[in-house]
All heavy atoms as a GROMACS GRO file, in nm:
protein
  604
    1MET      N    1   9.592  -3.290   8.214
    1MET     CA    2   9.463  -3.258   8.155
    1MET      C    3   9.378  -3.189   8.262
    1MET      O    4   9.375  -3.231   8.377
    1MET     CB    5   9.398  -3.387   8.107
    1MET     CG    6   9.261  -3.369   8.054
    1MET     SD    7   9.179  -3.516   7.986
    1MET     CE    8   9.290  -3.647   8.003
    2SER      N    9   9.310  -3.086   8.222
    2SER     CA   10   9.230  -3.011   8.318
    2SER      C   11   9.104  -3.088   8.355
    2SER      O   12   9.059  -3.177   8.284
    2SER     CB   13   9.192  -2.875   8.260
    2SER     OG   14   9.090  -2.889   8.164
    3ILE      N   15   9.048  -3.051   8.466
    3ILE     CA   16   8.925  -3.113   8.514
    3ILE      C   17   8.811  -3.087   8.415
    3ILE      O   18   8.729  -3.175   8.390
    3ILE     CB   19   8.890  -3.060   8.654
    3ILE    CG1   20   8.994  -3.106   8.755
    3ILE    CG2   21   8.750  -3.103   8.697
    3ILE    CD1   22   8.981  -3.046   8.892
    4ILE      N   23   8.809  -2.970   8.356
    4ILE     CA   24   8.703  -2.935   8.261
    4ILE      C   25   8.709  -3.024   8.138
    4ILE      O   26   8.607  -3.075   8.093
    4ILE     CB   27   8.712  -2.786   8.222
    4ILE    CG1   28   8.682  -2.699   8.343
    4ILE    CG2   29   8.617  -2.755   8.107
    4ILE    CD1   30   8.708  -2.552   8.322
    5VAL      N   31   8.829  -3.048   8.085
    5VAL     CA   32   8.844  -3.135   7.968
    5VAL      C   33   8.805  -3.278   8.003
    5VAL      O   34   8.734  -3.344   7.928
    5VAL     CB   35   8.988  -3.128   7.911
    5VAL    CG1   36   9.010  -3.232   7.803
    5VAL    CG2   37   9.017  -2.989   7.859
    6SER      N   38   8.849  -3.327   8.119
    6SER     CA   39   8.813  -3.462   8.162
    6SER      C   40   8.662  -3.477   8.176
    6SER      O   41   8.605  -3.578   8.133
    6SER     CB   42   8.879  -3.494   8.296
    6SER     OG   43   9.017  -3.496   8.284
    7GLU      N   44   8.598  -3.379   8.234
    7GLU     CA   45   8.454  -3.384   8.253
    7GLU      C   46   8.382  -3.378   8.118
    7GLU      O   47   8.284  -3.450   8.095
    7GLU     CB   48   8.408  -3.269   8.342
    7GLU     CG   49   8.264  -3.283   8.386
    7GLU     CD   50   8.227  -3.180   8.490
    7GLU    OE1   51   8.299  -3.168   8.591
    7GLU    OE2   52   8.125  -3.112   8.470
    8ALA      N   53   8.430  -3.295   8.027
    8ALA     CA   54   8.370  -3.286   7.893
    8ALA      C   55   8.381  -3.421   7.821
    8ALA      O   56   8.284  -3.466   7.759
    8ALA     CB   57   8.437  -3.176   7.811
    9LYS      N   58   8.496  -3.485   7.830
    9LYS     CA   59   8.515  -3.615   7.767
    9LYS      C   60   8.417  -3.718   7.823
    9LYS      O   61   8.359  -3.797   7.749
    9LYS     CB   62   8.658  -3.664   7.785
    9LYS     CG   63   8.759  -3.593   7.699
    9LYS     CD   64   8.898  -3.652   7.721
    9LYS     CE   65   9.001  -3.593   7.632
    9LYS     NZ   66   9.133  -3.656   7.648
   10GLU      N   67   8.400  -3.718   7.954
   10GLU     CA   68   8.307  -3.813   8.016
   10GLU      C   69   8.163  -3.786   7.974
   10GLU      O   70   8.086  -3.880   7.950
   10GLU     CB   71   8.320  -3.809   8.169
   10GLU     CG   72   8.447  -3.874   8.220
   10GLU     CD   73   8.464  -4.018   8.173
   10GLU    OE1   74   8.369  -4.097   8.181
   10GLU    OE2   75   8.575  -4.050   8.125
   11GLN      N   76   8.125  -3.659   7.962
   11GLN     CA   77   7.989  -3.624   7.918
   11GLN      C   78   7.967  -3.666   7.772
   11GLN      O   79   7.859  -3.715   7.737
   11GLN     CB   80   7.964  -3.474   7.935
   11GLN     CG   81   7.951  -3.431   8.079
   11GLN     CD   82   7.829  -3.492   8.146
   11GLN    OE1   83   7.724  -3.505   8.086
   11GLN    NE2   84   7.845  -3.531   8.271
   12ILE      N   85   8.068  -3.648   7.688
   12ILE     CA   86   8.058  -3.690   7.549
   12ILE      C   87   8.041  -3.841   7.542
   12ILE      O   88   7.956  -3.892   7.469
   12ILE     CB   89   8.182  -3.644   7.469
   12ILE    CG1   90   8.181  -3.491   7.455
   12ILE    CG2   91   8.188  -3.711   7.332
   12ILE    CD1   92   8.312  -3.432   7.406
   13LYS      N   93   8.123  -3.915   7.619
   13LYS     CA   94   8.114  -4.061   7.622
   13LYS      C   95   7.974  -4.106   7.664
   13LYS      O   96   7.915  -4.194   7.603
   13LYS     CB   97   8.217  -4.119   7.718
   13LYS     CG   98   8.332  -4.183   7.651
   13LYS     CD   99   8.420  -4.255   7.750
   13LYS     CE  100   8.511  -4.344   7.669
   13LYS     NZ  101   8.607  -4.416   7.747
   14LYS      N  102   7.923  -4.045   7.770
   14LYS     CA  103   7.790  -4.082   7.820
   14LYS      C  104   7.683  -4.056   7.715
   14LYS      O  105   7.595  -4.140   7.693
   14LYS     CB  106   7.758  -4.004   7.948
   14LYS     CG  107   7.624  -4.042   8.008
   14LYS     CD  108   7.594  -3.959   8.130
   14LYS     CE  109   7.461  -3.988   8.193
   14LYS     NZ  110   7.351  -4.023   8.108
   15CYS      N  111   7.690  -3.943   7.648
   15CYS     CA  112   7.593  -3.909   7.545
   15CYS      C  113   7.597  -4.010   7.431
   15CYS      O  114   7.493  -4.055   7.381
   15CYS     CB  115   7.620  -3.768   7.494
   15CYS     SG  116   7.504  -3.713   7.369
   16ILE      N  117   7.716  -4.050   7.389
   16ILE     CA  118   7.730  -4.145   7.278
   16ILE      C  119   7.680  -4.283   7.320
   16ILE      O  120   7.609  -4.350   7.243
   16ILE     CB  121   7.876  -4.148   7.229
   16ILE    CG1  122   7.907  -4.016   7.159
   16ILE    CG2  123   7.900  -4.267   7.136
   16ILE    CD1  124   8.051  -3.995   7.125
   17ILE      N  125   7.712  -4.326   7.440
   17ILE     CA  126   7.664  -4.456   7.488
   17ILE      C  127   7.512  -4.456   7.498
   17ILE      O  128   7.446  -4.550   7.456
   17ILE     CB  129   7.730  -4.491   7.622
   17ILE    CG1  130   7.878  -4.522   7.600
   17ILE    CG2  131   7.659  -4.607   7.690
   17ILE    CD1  132   7.960  -4.534   7.726
   18ASP      N  133   7.454  -4.350   7.554
   18ASP     CA  134   7.308  -4.341   7.565
   18ASP      C  135   7.242  -4.343   7.427
   18ASP      O  136   7.140  -4.408   7.408
   18ASP     CB  137   7.267  -4.214   7.640
   18ASP     CG  138   7.302  -4.218   7.788
   18ASP    OD1  139   7.336  -4.327   7.839
   18ASP    OD2  140   7.296  -4.111   7.853
   19ALA      N  141   7.301  -4.273   7.330
   19ALA     CA  142   7.246  -4.270   7.194
   19ALA      C  143   7.255  -4.408   7.129
   19ALA      O  144   7.163  -4.452   7.060
   19ALA     CB  145   7.319  -4.166   7.110
   20ALA      N  146   7.366  -4.477   7.151
   20ALA     CA  147   7.381  -4.612   7.095
   20ALA      C  148   7.280  -4.708   7.157
   20ALA      O  149   7.219  -4.789   7.088
   20ALA     CB  150   7.523  -4.662   7.116
   21LYS      N  151   7.260  -4.697   7.288
   21LYS     CA  152   7.162  -4.783   7.356
   21LYS      C  153   7.021  -4.755   7.304
   21LYS      O  154   6.941  -4.847   7.284
   21LYS     CB  155   7.168  -4.762   7.507
   21LYS     CG  156   7.290  -4.826   7.570
   21LYS     CD  157   7.294  -4.802   7.720
   21LYS     CE  158   7.417  -4.865   7.783
   21LYS     NZ  159   7.423  -4.839   7.928
   22ALA      N  160   6.990  -4.628   7.279
   22ALA     CA  161   6.858  -4.593   7.223
   22ALA      C  162   6.843  -4.653   7.083
   22ALA      O  163   6.735  -4.702   7.048
   22ALA     CB  164   6.842  -4.441   7.218
   23ALA      N  165   6.949  -4.650   7.004
   23ALA     CA  166   6.944  -4.706   6.869
   23ALA      C  167   6.928  -4.858   6.874
   23ALA      O  168   6.857  -4.916   6.790
   23ALA     CB  169   7.071  -4.669   6.792
   24ILE      N  170   6.989  -4.922   6.971
   24ILE     CA  171   6.972  -5.068   6.988
   24ILE      C  172   6.829  -5.098   7.029
   24ILE      O  173   6.766  -5.188   6.973
   24ILE     CB  174   7.074  -5.122   7.091
   24ILE    CG1  175   7.216  -5.114   7.036
   24ILE    CG2  176   7.039  -5.264   7.131
   24ILE    CD1  177   7.326  -5.139   7.138
   25THR      N  178   6.777  -5.023   7.124
   25THR     CA  179   6.641  -5.044   7.172
   25THR      C  180   6.538  -5.025   7.061
   25THR      O  181   6.442  -5.102   7.050
   25THR     CB  182   6.609  -4.948   7.289
   25THR    OG1  183   6.704  -4.971   7.393
   25THR    CG2  184   6.469  -4.968   7.341
   26SER      N  185   6.560  -4.927   6.974
   26SER     CA  186   6.465  -4.900   6.866
   26SER      C  187   6.484  -4.994   6.747
   26SER      O  188   6.404  -4.990   6.653
   26SER     CB  189   6.479  -4.755   6.819
   26SER     OG  190   6.602  -4.737   6.751
   27GLY      N  191   6.591  -5.074   6.750
   27GLY     CA  192   6.615  -5.168   6.641
   27GLY      C  193   6.695  -5.111   6.526
   27GLY      O  194   6.715  -5.177   6.424
   28GLU      N  195   6.742  -4.988   6.539
   28GLU     CA  196   6.823  -4.927   6.434
   28GLU      C  197   6.962  -4.989   6.427
   28GLU      O  198   7.025  -4.989   6.322
   28GLU     CB  199   6.836  -4.777   6.457
   28GLU     CG  200   6.704  -4.704   6.442
   28GLU     CD  201   6.719  -4.558   6.477
   28GLU    OE1  202   6.757  -4.481   6.388
   28GLU    OE2  203   6.695  -4.523   6.594
   29LEU      N  204   7.010  -5.040   6.540
   29LEU     CA  205   7.136  -5.114   6.545
   29LEU      C  206   7.109  -5.250   6.606
   29LEU      O  207   7.021  -5.263   6.693
   29LEU     CB  208   7.240  -5.040   6.630
   29LEU     CG  209   7.296  -4.910   6.574
   29LEU    CD1  210   7.387  -4.844   6.678
   29LEU    CD2  211   7.374  -4.935   6.446
   30ASN      N  212   7.185  -5.350   6.563
   30ASN     CA  213   7.172  -5.484   6.620
   30ASN      C  214   7.209  -5.482   6.767
   30ASN      O  215   7.290  -5.401   6.810
   30ASN     CB  216   7.265  -5.583   6.547
   30ASN     CG  217   7.235  -5.592   6.400
   30ASN    OD1  218   7.122  -5.579   6.359
   30ASN    ND2  219   7.339  -5.612   6.321
   31SER      N  220   7.153  -5.575   6.841
   31SER     CA  221   7.187  -5.586   6.982
   31SER      C  222   7.332  -5.632   6.996
   31SER      O  223   7.374  -5.727   6.932
   31SER     CB  224   7.093  -5.686   7.050
   31SER     OG  225   7.123  -5.692   7.186
   32ALA      N  226   7.408  -5.561   7.076
   32ALA     CA  227   7.548  -5.594   7.098
   32ALA      C  228   7.595  -5.529   7.228
   32ALA      O  229   7.537  -5.431   7.273
   32ALA     CB  230   7.633  -5.545   6.982
   33GLU      N  231   7.699  -5.586   7.284
   33GLU     CA  232   7.758  -5.527   7.403
   33GLU      C  233   7.854  -5.417   7.359
   33GLU      O  234   7.945  -5.441   7.279
   33GLU     CB  235   7.833  -5.632   7.483
   33GLU     CG  236   7.884  -5.578   7.615
   33GLU     CD  237   7.942  -5.686   7.703
   33GLU    OE1  238   7.901  -5.802   7.691
   33GLU    OE2  239   8.030  -5.652   7.783
   34LEU      N  240   7.832  -5.298   7.407
   34LEU     CA  241   7.913  -5.184   7.367
   34LEU      C  242   8.052  -5.193   7.431
   34LEU      O  243   8.063  -5.210   7.552
   34LEU     CB  244   7.846  -5.053   7.407
   34LEU     CG  245   7.707  -5.030   7.347
   34LEU    CD1  246   7.646  -4.903   7.404
   34LEU    CD2  247   7.715  -5.023   7.197
   35THR      N  248   8.154  -5.183   7.348
   35THR     CA  249   8.291  -5.186   7.397
   35THR      C  250   8.341  -5.044   7.419
   35THR      O  251   8.280  -4.948   7.374
   35THR     CB  252   8.382  -5.258   7.296
   35THR    OG1  253   8.371  -5.194   7.169
   35THR    CG2  254   8.344  -5.405   7.283
   36ASP      N  255   8.454  -5.035   7.488
   36ASP     CA  256   8.510  -4.904   7.520
   36ASP      C  257   8.562  -4.834   7.395
   36ASP      O  258   8.602  -4.898   7.298
   36ASP     CB  259   8.623  -4.921   7.621
   36ASP     CG  260   8.659  -4.790   7.689
   36ASP    OD1  261   8.571  -4.702   7.700
   36ASP    OD2  262   8.774  -4.777   7.732
   37PHE      N  263   8.561  -4.704   7.396
   37PHE     CA  264   8.611  -4.621   7.287
   37PHE      C  265   8.678  -4.499   7.349
   37PHE      O  266   8.669  -4.476   7.468
   37PHE     CB  267   8.500  -4.580   7.190
   37PHE     CG  268   8.389  -4.503   7.256
   37PHE    CD1  269   8.390  -4.365   7.260
   37PHE    CD2  270   8.281  -4.569   7.314
   37PHE    CE1  271   8.287  -4.294   7.321
   37PHE    CE2  272   8.179  -4.499   7.376
   37PHE     CZ  273   8.182  -4.362   7.379
   38SER      N  274   8.748  -4.423   7.266
   38SER     CA  275   8.819  -4.308   7.321
   38SER      C  276   8.761  -4.176   7.271
   38SER      O  277   8.705  -4.167   7.162
   38SER     CB  278   8.968  -4.316   7.287
   38SER     OG  279   8.988  -4.306   7.149
   39VAL      N  280   8.778  -4.076   7.354
   39VAL     CA  281   8.745  -3.937   7.321
   39VAL      C  282   8.875  -3.860   7.341
   39VAL      O  283   8.930  -3.859   7.450
   39VAL     CB  284   8.635  -3.881   7.413
   39VAL    CG1  285   8.606  -3.736   7.381
   39VAL    CG2  286   8.509  -3.965   7.405
   40GLU      N  287   8.924  -3.800   7.234
   40GLU     CA  288   9.052  -3.730   7.239
   40GLU      C  289   9.041  -3.589   7.184
   40GLU      O  290   8.951  -3.560   7.106
   40GLU     CB  291   9.156  -3.807   7.156
   40GLU     CG  292   9.181  -3.949   7.201
   40GLU     CD  293   9.244  -3.958   7.338
   40GLU    OE1  294   9.321  -3.866   7.374
   40GLU    OE2  295   9.218  -4.056   7.409
   41VAL      N  296   9.135  -3.506   7.222
   41VAL     CA  297   9.149  -3.374   7.162
   41VAL      C  298   9.238  -3.394   7.039
   41VAL      O  299   9.350  -3.442   7.053
   41VAL     CB  300   9.212  -3.274   7.261
   41VAL    CG1  301   9.236  -3.140   7.193
   41VAL    CG2  302   9.125  -3.258   7.384
   42PRO      N  303   9.189  -3.362   6.918
   42PRO     CA  304   9.270  -3.383   6.798
   42PRO      C  305   9.395  -3.295   6.796
   42PRO      O  306   9.394  -3.183   6.848
   42PRO     CB  307   9.178  -3.348   6.682
   42PRO     CG  308   9.053  -3.298   6.739
   42PRO     CD  309   9.059  -3.305   6.888
   43ALA      N  310   9.502  -3.348   6.736
   43ALA     CA  311   9.626  -3.272   6.724
   43ALA      C  312   9.604  -3.148   6.639
   43ALA      O  313   9.656  -3.040   6.668
   43ALA     CB  314   9.735  -3.359   6.664
   44ASN      N  315   9.526  -3.162   6.532
   44ASN     CA  316   9.495  -3.050   6.444
   44ASN      C  317   9.360  -2.992   6.486
   44ASN      O  318   9.256  -3.054   6.466
   44ASN     CB  319   9.490  -3.098   6.299
   44ASN     CG  320   9.468  -2.987   6.200
   44ASN    OD1  321   9.425  -2.878   6.236
   44ASN    ND2  322   9.498  -3.013   6.075
   45ARG      N  323   9.359  -2.875   6.544
   45ARG     CA  324   9.236  -2.814   6.596
   45ARG      C  325   9.134  -2.783   6.486
   45ARG      O  326   9.017  -2.762   6.516
   45ARG     CB  327   9.269  -2.687   6.673
   45ARG     CG  328   9.356  -2.711   6.795
   45ARG     CD  329   9.289  -2.798   6.897
   45ARG     NE  330   9.211  -2.713   6.985
   45ARG     CZ  331   9.124  -2.757   7.072
   45ARG    NH1  332   9.103  -2.884   7.085
   45ARG    NH2  333   9.057  -2.675   7.147
   46GLU      N  334   9.178  -2.782   6.360
   46GLU     CA  335   9.083  -2.762   6.250
   46GLU      C  336   8.988  -2.881   6.237
   46GLU      O  337   8.885  -2.871   6.170
   46GLU     CB  338   9.158  -2.739   6.119
   46GLU     CG  339   9.233  -2.608   6.115
   46GLU     CD  340   9.311  -2.589   5.986
   46GLU    OE1  341   9.298  -2.671   5.894
   46GLU    OE2  342   9.385  -2.490   5.979
   47HIS      N  343   9.023  -2.994   6.298
   47HIS     CA  344   8.939  -3.114   6.291
   47HIS      C  345   8.834  -3.119   6.401
   47HIS      O  346   8.765  -3.218   6.416
   47HIS     CB  347   9.027  -3.240   6.297
   47HIS     CG  348   9.115  -3.254   6.177
   47HIS    ND1  349   9.229  -3.328   6.179
   47HIS    CD2  350   9.106  -3.203   6.052
   47HIS    CE1  351   9.288  -3.322   6.060
   47HIS    NE2  352   9.213  -3.246   5.982
   48GLY      N  353   8.824  -3.015   6.479
   48GLY     CA  354   8.721  -3.007   6.582
   48GLY      C  355   8.780  -3.000   6.722
   48GLY      O  356   8.902  -3.002   6.740
   49ASP      N  357   8.694  -2.994   6.820
   49ASP     CA  358   8.738  -2.985   6.959
   49ASP      C  359   8.769  -3.122   7.017
   49ASP      O  360   8.857  -3.138   7.100
   49ASP     CB  361   8.631  -2.916   7.044
   49ASP     CG  362   8.611  -2.771   7.002
   49ASP    OD1  363   8.712  -2.707   6.969
   49ASP    OD2  364   8.497  -2.724   7.003
   50TYR      N  365   8.690  -3.223   6.977
   50TYR     CA  366   8.710  -3.360   7.026
   50TYR      C  367   8.692  -3.458   6.911
   50TYR      O  368   8.615  -3.434   6.819
   50TYR     CB  369   8.608  -3.393   7.137
   50TYR     CG  370   8.629  -3.309   7.260
   50TYR    CD1  371   8.554  -3.194   7.281
   50TYR    CD2  372   8.724  -3.345   7.355
   50TYR    CE1  373   8.574  -3.115   7.393
   50TYR    CE2  374   8.744  -3.267   7.468
   50TYR     CZ  375   8.669  -3.153   7.486
   50TYR     OH  376   8.689  -3.076   7.596
   51ALA      N  377   8.763  -3.569   6.920
   51ALA     CA  378   8.751  -3.678   6.822
   51ALA      C  379   8.709  -3.804   6.897
   51ALA      O  380   8.760  -3.833   7.005
   51ALA     CB  381   8.884  -3.700   6.751
   52VAL      N  382   8.615  -3.877   6.839
   52VAL     CA  383   8.562  -3.998   6.902
   52VAL      C  384   8.575  -4.112   6.802
   52VAL      O  385   8.540  -4.096   6.685
   52VAL     CB  386   8.413  -3.977   6.939
   52VAL    CG1  387   8.354  -4.103   7.000
   52VAL    CG2  388   8.397  -3.859   7.032
   53ASN      N  389   8.623  -4.228   6.848
   53ASN     CA  390   8.640  -4.341   6.758
   53ASN      C  391   8.537  -4.451   6.778
   53ASN      O  392   8.557  -4.565   6.735
   53ASN     CB  393   8.782  -4.397   6.770
   53ASN     CG  394   8.808  -4.468   6.900
   53ASN    OD1  395   8.733  -4.453   6.996
   53ASN    ND2  396   8.914  -4.546   6.906
   54ALA      N  397   8.425  -4.421   6.839
   54ALA     CA  398   8.324  -4.523   6.870
   54ALA      C  399   8.274  -4.595   6.745
   54ALA      O  400   8.263  -4.718   6.745
   54ALA     CB  401   8.206  -4.459   6.943
   55ALA      N  402   8.245  -4.524   6.640
   55ALA     CA  403   8.193  -4.588   6.518
   55ALA      C  404   8.294  -4.686   6.460
   55ALA      O  405   8.257  -4.794   6.414
   55ALA     CB  406   8.155  -4.482   6.415
   56MET      N  407   8.420  -4.650   6.463
   56MET     CA  408   8.525  -4.740   6.411
   56MET      C  409   8.538  -4.863   6.500
   56MET      O  410   8.547  -4.975   6.451
   56MET     CB  411   8.659  -4.667   6.403
   56MET     CG  412   8.660  -4.551   6.306
   56MET     SD  413   8.630  -4.601   6.135
   56MET     CE  414   8.784  -4.681   6.098
   57VAL      N  415   8.537  -4.843   6.629
   57VAL     CA  416   8.552  -4.954   6.724
   57VAL      C  417   8.430  -5.048   6.716
   57VAL      O  418   8.444  -5.170   6.721
   57VAL     CB  419   8.570  -4.900   6.867
   57VAL    CG1  420   8.565  -5.011   6.970
   57VAL    CG2  421   8.701  -4.823   6.878
   58TRP      N  422   8.313  -4.991   6.703
   58TRP     CA  423   8.190  -5.071   6.705
   58TRP      C  424   8.154  -5.132   6.570
   58TRP      O  425   8.061  -5.213   6.562
   58TRP     CB  426   8.073  -4.986   6.752
   58TRP     CG  427   8.083  -4.944   6.897
   58TRP    CD1  428   8.162  -4.999   6.994
   58TRP    CD2  429   8.011  -4.840   6.959
   58TRP    NE1  430   8.144  -4.935   7.113
   58TRP    CE2  431   8.052  -4.836   7.095
   58TRP    CE3  432   7.917  -4.747   6.915
   58TRP    CZ2  433   8.000  -4.745   7.186
   58TRP    CZ3  434   7.866  -4.656   7.006
   58TRP    CH2  435   7.906  -4.656   7.140
   59SER      N  436   8.222  -5.098   6.464
   59SER     CA  437   8.185  -5.150   6.331
   59SER      C  438   8.189  -5.302   6.327
   59SER      O  439   8.105  -5.364   6.261
   59SER     CB  440   8.273  -5.090   6.222
   59SER     OG  441   8.407  -5.131   6.238
   60LYS      N  442   8.280  -5.364   6.398
   60LYS     CA  443   8.287  -5.511   6.399
   60LYS      C  444   8.174  -5.572   6.480
   60LYS      O  445   8.112  -5.670   6.438
   60LYS     CB  446   8.421  -5.559   6.453
   60LYS     CG  447   8.533  -5.542   6.355
   60LYS     CD  448   8.660  -5.605   6.407
   60LYS     CE  449   8.771  -5.585   6.305
   60LYS     NZ  450   8.895  -5.648   6.346
   61ILE      N  451   8.145  -5.516   6.597
   61ILE     CA  452   8.041  -5.578   6.680
   61ILE      C  453   7.901  -5.560   6.621
   61ILE      O  454   7.816  -5.646   6.639
   61ILE     CB  455   8.046  -5.530   6.827
   61ILE    CG1  456   8.015  -5.382   6.839
   61ILE    CG2  457   8.177  -5.565   6.891
   61ILE    CD1  458   7.991  -5.336   6.982
   62PHE      N  459   7.879  -5.449   6.551
   62PHE     CA  460   7.750  -5.427   6.488
   62PHE      C  461   7.744  -5.480   6.345
   62PHE      O  462   7.638  -5.484   6.284
   62PHE     CB  463   7.714  -5.278   6.486
   62PHE     CG  464   7.676  -5.222   6.620
   62PHE    CD1  465   7.745  -5.115   6.674
   62PHE    CD2  466   7.572  -5.276   6.693
   62PHE    CE1  467   7.711  -5.062   6.798
   62PHE    CE2  468   7.537  -5.226   6.816
   62PHE     CZ  469   7.606  -5.118   6.869
   63ARG      N  470   7.861  -5.516   6.290
   63ARG     CA  471   7.872  -5.564   6.152
   63ARG      C  472   7.806  -5.463   6.056
   63ARG      O  473   7.724  -5.498   5.972
   63ARG     CB  474   7.810  -5.702   6.137
   63ARG     CG  475   7.884  -5.807   6.214
   63ARG     CD  476   7.831  -5.944   6.186
   63ARG     NE  477   7.912  -6.041   6.256
   63ARG     CZ  478   7.863  -6.135   6.333
   63ARG    NH1  479   7.733  -6.146   6.350
   63ARG    NH2  480   7.944  -6.219   6.392
   64THR      N  481   7.844  -5.339   6.078
   64THR     CA  482   7.788  -5.227   6.002
   64THR      C  483   7.900  -5.129   5.972
   64THR      O  484   7.995  -5.117   6.048
   64THR     CB  485   7.678  -5.157   6.086
   64THR    OG1  486   7.581  -5.253   6.124
   64THR    CG2  487   7.611  -5.046   6.011
   65ALA      N  488   7.886  -5.057   5.862
   65ALA     CA  489   7.986  -4.957   5.825
   65ALA      C  490   7.994  -4.848   5.932
   65ALA      O  491   7.891  -4.805   5.986
   65ALA     CB  492   7.950  -4.894   5.691
   66PRO      N  493   8.114  -4.802   5.964
   66PRO     CA  494   8.130  -4.698   6.066
   66PRO      C  495   8.047  -4.573   6.039
   66PRO      O  496   7.991  -4.514   6.131
   66PRO     CB  497   8.280  -4.665   6.062
   66PRO     CG  498   8.344  -4.788   6.008
   66PRO     CD  499   8.244  -4.847   5.912
   67ARG      N  500   8.036  -4.533   5.913
   67ARG     CA  501   7.958  -4.413   5.880
   67ARG      C  502   7.811  -4.430   5.919
   67ARG      O  503   7.748  -4.339   5.973
   67ARG     CB  504   7.972  -4.380   5.733
   67ARG     CG  505   7.900  -4.251   5.698
   67ARG     CD  506   7.928  -4.209   5.555
   67ARG     NE  507   7.878  -4.078   5.532
   67ARG     CZ  508   7.952  -3.967   5.533
   67ARG    NH1  509   8.080  -3.974   5.554
   67ARG    NH2  510   7.897  -3.851   5.510
   68LYS      N  511   7.754  -4.548   5.894
   68LYS     CA  512   7.614  -4.573   5.930
   68LYS      C  513   7.597  -4.572   6.082
   68LYS      O  514   7.499  -4.518   6.132
   68LYS     CB  515   7.567  -4.706   5.872
   68LYS     CG  516   7.424  -4.739   5.912
   68LYS     CD  517   7.358  -4.830   5.816
   68LYS     CE  518   7.220  -4.876   5.853
   68LYS     NZ  519   7.131  -4.781   5.911
   69ILE      N  520   7.692  -4.629   6.152
   69ILE     CA  521   7.687  -4.626   6.299
   69ILE      C  522   7.691  -4.482   6.348
   69ILE      O  523   7.611  -4.442   6.433
   69ILE     CB  524   7.802  -4.708   6.360
   69ILE    CG1  525   7.784  -4.856   6.326
   69ILE    CG2  526   7.808  -4.688   6.512
   69ILE    CD1  527   7.904  -4.942   6.358
   70ALA      N  528   7.784  -4.405   6.296
   70ALA     CA  529   7.797  -4.265   6.337
   70ALA      C  530   7.669  -4.186   6.310
   70ALA      O  531   7.622  -4.110   6.396
   70ALA     CB  532   7.916  -4.200   6.267
   71GLU      N  533   7.611  -4.206   6.192
   71GLU     CA  534   7.487  -4.135   6.158
   71GLU      C  535   7.373  -4.177   6.250
   71GLU      O  536   7.294  -4.093   6.294
   71GLU     CB  537   7.450  -4.162   6.012
   71GLU     CG  538   7.543  -4.095   5.914
   71GLU     CD  539   7.523  -4.140   5.770
   71GLU    OE1  540   7.450  -4.239   5.745
   71GLU    OE2  541   7.582  -4.076   5.680
   72THR      N  542   7.364  -4.305   6.281
   72THR     CA  543   7.258  -4.355   6.368
   72THR      C  544   7.275  -4.303   6.510
   72THR      O  545   7.177  -4.260   6.573
   72THR     CB  546   7.258  -4.510   6.367
   72THR    OG1  547   7.241  -4.554   6.233
   72THR    CG2  548   7.145  -4.564   6.453
   73VAL      N  549   7.396  -4.305   6.560
   73VAL     CA  550   7.422  -4.255   6.695
   73VAL      C  551   7.392  -4.105   6.701
   73VAL      O  552   7.327  -4.058   6.794
   73VAL     CB  553   7.567  -4.286   6.739
   73VAL    CG1  554   7.603  -4.210   6.865
   73VAL    CG2  555   7.585  -4.436   6.760
   74LEU      N  556   7.436  -4.032   6.602
   74LEU     CA  557   7.411  -3.888   6.598
   74LEU      C  558   7.261  -3.858   6.596
   74LEU      O  559   7.213  -3.769   6.666
   74LEU     CB  560   7.479  -3.825   6.476
   74LEU     CG  561   7.467  -3.674   6.463
   74LEU    CD1  562   7.529  -3.605   6.583
   74LEU    CD2  563   7.533  -3.628   6.336
   75LYS      N  564   7.186  -3.938   6.518
   75LYS     CA  565   7.041  -3.919   6.510
   75LYS      C  566   6.974  -3.941   6.645
   75LYS      O  567   6.875  -3.876   6.679
   75LYS     CB  568   6.983  -4.015   6.406
   75LYS     CG  569   6.836  -3.997   6.380
   75LYS     CD  570   6.791  -4.088   6.269
   75LYS     CE  571   6.719  -4.203   6.332
   75LYS     NZ  572   6.669  -4.299   6.238
   76ASN      N  573   7.028  -4.032   6.725
   76ASN     CA  574   6.970  -4.065   6.854
   76ASN      C  575   7.030  -3.987   6.971
   76ASN      O  576   6.987  -4.003   7.084
   76ASN     CB  577   6.986  -4.215   6.882
   76ASN     CG  578   6.889  -4.298   6.800
   76ASN    OD1  579   6.775  -4.313   6.838
   76ASN    ND2  580   6.935  -4.348   6.688
   77ALA      N  581   7.128  -3.903   6.942
   77ALA     CA  582   7.195  -3.827   7.049
   77ALA      C  583   7.105  -3.716   7.101
   77ALA      O  584   7.030  -3.654   7.027
   77ALA     CB  585   7.325  -3.769   6.998
   78ASP      N  586   7.114  -3.694   7.230
   78ASP     CA  587   7.035  -3.591   7.296
   78ASP      C  588   7.129  -3.478   7.337
   78ASP      O  589   7.172  -3.469   7.450
   78ASP     CB  590   6.964  -3.650   7.418
   78ASP     CG  591   6.871  -3.551   7.484
   78ASP    OD1  592   6.825  -3.458   7.415
   78ASP    OD2  593   6.844  -3.568   7.604
   79PHE      N  594   7.161  -3.392   7.240
   79PHE     CA  595   7.253  -3.281   7.268
   79PHE      C  596   7.179  -3.163   7.322
   79PHE      O  597   7.078  -3.126   7.286
   79PHE     CB  598   7.327  -3.237   7.140
   79PHE     CG  599   7.422  -3.340   7.089
   79PHE    CD1  600   7.403  -3.398   6.965
   79PHE    CD2  601   7.531  -3.379   7.164
   79PHE    CE1  602   7.492  -3.491   6.916
   79PHE    CE2  603   7.620  -3.474   7.115
   79PHE     CZ  604   7.600  -3.530   6.992
   0.00000   0.00000   0.00000
């Protein structure tokens, strides 16, 4: 894996974690310890440049549907 791809993955992870922490602080998501998630390059490039499974992984700890988590994190993301 190239250094550029590795760095992009780390920046995406940081952005998602920061957005989730902002959502927790604002009360949009329940307080919980964020667990690790993956950022991958999808096999089918039509599905985007990167795939993230944070919403699926966090659905149990937040006791919330993955789609709602994804929407909340996206709303709080600083892109």
